[in-house]
N, C-alpha and C positions, 0 to 999 in steps of 0.2 A: 331694372331693364331699360334699356335706351328706348326712346320713342322717337320717331322722325316726324317733325312738324314741318308742313309745306305751306308758305303764305302763298295760297293758290290764285290771288287776285292777279291775272294775267300772267300766269307762271308757264313759260314755254317747256319746262321739263317736268310736269307733273307725272305723265305716264313713266317716264324714266325713273324718277325718284320712287314710285310705287315698285318698280320692277327691281331696282337694286335693293330695296328695302326687303321685298319678298325673299330674294336669294341670301339675305342675311338673317332672315325670320325675325325682322324688326316691324313692330306696328307702325302705321302711318295714321296721321291726323292732318286732314287736309281743311284748312281754315280760309274762307272767302266771304266776301259780302254777297248779299242776297242776289245782287245782278249777276254773279257768276253761275253757270249751269254746272254744278257739281253732283248733281243725283246720279248720272252714271258711274260714278266711282263708289257710291254708297253701298251697292251690292257685292263689291269685291271683297273677298276675304282678308281680314287683317287691316282694312281702311275704314276709318271713321270720318265722317264728314260734319263739319261745324259750319253753319252758315249764321253770319252776324249781320247787323244793320249796315246801312251805306255810309254811316258817319266816318269822317277822317281817322285812319289808324284804328278802325274798330277791329279789323282782323289782327293788326299787330298786337294790341293789347289782350285779345282773346288768346293768342298764343303764349304771351309773356306769363300770364297768370297761370298757366298749365305747366310751364317749363320745370323741370327738375334738373340738378346738376348730371351733365353727362348726355342729356338729350341733344338732338341735332335740329337745327333749323334751315330750310331752304328758303333763302329770300334774296332779292336783289335791293333790299332796303337797308341802308347803313344804319339808320336809327334803329330798326328792328334787331339787326345784329349786334349793335352795341348793347342793347337791352339784354338779349340773349346771353351774350358773352358776360355780362354784369351777374347773370344768375347762374354762372357755372356750366352753361351749355355750350355748344359750338354752333357755327353758322357758315354756310357756304352759298355762293351766289350760283345762279342757273348757268354761269360760264365756268364754274368750277373753282373760283377763287375763293380759299378759305380766310375768313375774317380772323383777325389776330389782335389780342389785347395790346400787342406792341404798336400797331399802326392805327388802331380805331380812332383814337382821339385826333389823329391828323386826318383821317377820312371824313369825320364829322366837321372838321373846321373847313375843309374844302368844300363840303355840301353845304354848310352855312353860308360861306362866301358866294358860292354860285346861286344860292337862293336869293342873296342880299343882291347881286348884280341884275338878276331876272326882274326883281320887284322894281328895280330903278329903270327897266326898260331895257336893259343890255340882253345880249344872247350869249348861251353857252352852247357847246357842242353836245349832240345827243349821243347816245350810244351807237356803236358799230352794229351793223346788221348781225343777228344771230345766225351762227353757222353751224354745220355738223360737227365741226372741230370743237366748238364750244360745247356741244352735247356730249362728246367724248370726254372732254376734261372733267365736265361736271360727273359723269357717271364714275370716272377714276377717282376723283376726290371724294365723293360720296361714300363709295365703297370703302375707302382707306378710313374714313371718319367711322363708319359703322364697324369696321374691324377692330377699331381701337388702336391703329397705327399711329404711334406718335414719333416715330424715327424718319418718316418721310419729309420732304421739303415741298410745302405746298407751291402750287403755281403762283409766281409772282403777279402782284396787282398790275392791272392794264388801264 
């Protein structure tokens, strides 16, 4: 059975993820650090909340160690997406972009180059504001992943 894992640290689509998962009868595991207020989700049927310490990447590693092939992860973190793909799971961003084994190495290289630039004092462009259109793309992409629809073309990377 598929499980949906949500990297709940500052995730703008937590409620949407739960709603789509419920419609597909898929259990949800929200994982966030202890600074996140996830208690309100714990009483919802089919939702499990795991709170981890505030250490760097603590939520990411808590998710990865629980993944099984076929599970789906909601994350905006390219590193977590790469680890999920490596475990035979799938990953989708809060904007609805489905991560792919074909492009993940290039995405990691870009992330690394941007980190190097910032450490050297340079600036990189931040993400565009989150829009209702992004929420719609997310709901569509997640629904298709939970249905096991492999014939569709994921939204191109932005």
